[in-house]
C-alpha positions as CSV (number, residue, x, y, z in Angstrom):
1,X,13.4,21.1,8.9
2,X,14.7,18.6,6.5
3,X,13.5,18.3,3.0
4,X,11.9,14.8,3.7
5,X,9.9,16.3,6.6
6,X,8.6,19.0,4.3
7,X,7.3,16.4,1.8
8,X,5.2,14.6,4.4
9,X,4.6,11.0,3.5
10,X,5.3,11.3,-0.2
11,X,8.6,9.5,-0.2
12,X,7.0,6.6,1.8
13,X,4.1,6.5,-0.6
14,X,6.5,6.3,-3.6
15,X,8.6,3.6,-1.9
16,X,5.5,1.4,-1.4
17,X,4.3,2.0,-4.9
18,X,7.7,0.9,-6.2
19,X,7.6,-2.3,-4.0
20,X,4.1,-3.0,-5.4
21,X,5.4,-2.5,-8.9
22,X,8.4,-4.7,-8.3
23,X,6.2,-7.5,-6.9
24,X,4.1,-7.3,-10.1
25,X,7.1,-7.4,-12.3
26,X,8.6,-10.4,-10.5
27,X,5.2,-12.2,-10.7
28,X,5.0,-11.5,-14.5
29,X,8.5,-12.9,-15.0
30,X,7.5,-16.1,-13.2
31,X,9.8,-15.5,-10.2
32,X,6.9,-15.6,-7.7
33,X,4.2,-18.2,-7.3
34,X,0.6,-16.9,-7.3
35,X,0.0,-17.4,-3.6
36,X,3.3,-15.8,-2.6
37,X,2.5,-12.8,-4.9
38,X,-0.9,-12.4,-3.2
39,X,0.8,-12.3,0.2
40,X,3.3,-9.7,-1.0
41,X,0.6,-7.6,-2.7
42,X,-1.5,-7.7,0.5
43,X,1.5,-6.6,2.6
44,X,2.3,-3.8,0.1
45,X,-1.3,-2.6,0.1
46,X,-1.6,-2.4,3.9
47,X,1.6,-0.3,4.1
48,X,0.5,1.7,1.1
49,X,-2.7,2.6,3.0
50,X,-0.5,3.8,5.9
51,X,1.5,5.9,3.5
52,X,-1.6,7.5,2.1
53,X,-2.7,8.4,5.6
54,X,0.7,10.0,6.2
55,X,0.2,12.2,3.2
56,X,-3.3,13.3,4.3
57,X,-2.6,13.8,8.0
58,X,-0.6,17.0,8.3
59,X,1.2,16.1,5.1
60,X,1.3,17.6,1.7
61,X,-2.5,17.5,1.3
62,X,-4.3,20.1,3.4
63,X,-6.7,18.7,6.0
64,X,-10.4,19.2,5.3
65,X,-10.2,19.4,1.5
66,X,-12.1,17.1,-0.8
67,X,-8.8,15.5,-2.0
68,X,-7.9,14.8,1.7
69,X,-11.3,13.0,2.2
70,X,-10.9,11.1,-1.1
71,X,-7.4,9.9,-0.2
72,X,-8.6,8.9,3.3
73,X,-11.3,6.8,1.7
74,X,-8.9,5.3,-0.7
75,X,-6.6,4.4,2.2
76,X,-9.4,2.6,3.9
77,X,-10.3,0.7,0.8
78,X,-6.7,-0.2,0.1
79,X,-6.3,-1.4,3.7
80,X,-9.4,-3.6,3.5
81,X,-8.2,-5.1,0.2
82,X,-4.7,-5.7,1.6
83,X,-6.0,-7.5,4.7
84,X,-8.4,-9.5,2.6
85,X,-5.5,-10.6,0.3
86,X,-3.5,-11.7,3.3
87,X,-6.5,-13.5,4.7
88,X,-6.9,-15.4,1.4
89,X,-3.2,-16.2,1.5
90,X,-3.6,-17.6,5.0
91,X,-6.4,-19.9,3.9
92,X,-4.6,-20.9,0.7
93,X,-1.4,-21.6,2.7
94,X,-3.2,-24.1,4.9
95,X,-4.7,-26.0,1.9
96,X,-1.4,-26.5,0.1
């Protein structure tokens, strides 16, 4: 097995966290408009929820532990927030 397979979804999780941080930095620097930043954050959050599920499902966090349940719940919340952000962007896009 490769080293990446042994880590489960951790590299994917780190990659999406870095994308989210990069989006925040670009927004703070004024390179992104508010509506575009909301879209990118929503997209990052939906993929971040996927990465969290990869970590918990036969990944580095053992199944059936309290940490596993907490990360699963966090993944669901992050997914809902990400979809809500993209829905807000969709409505804001039509108004502009």
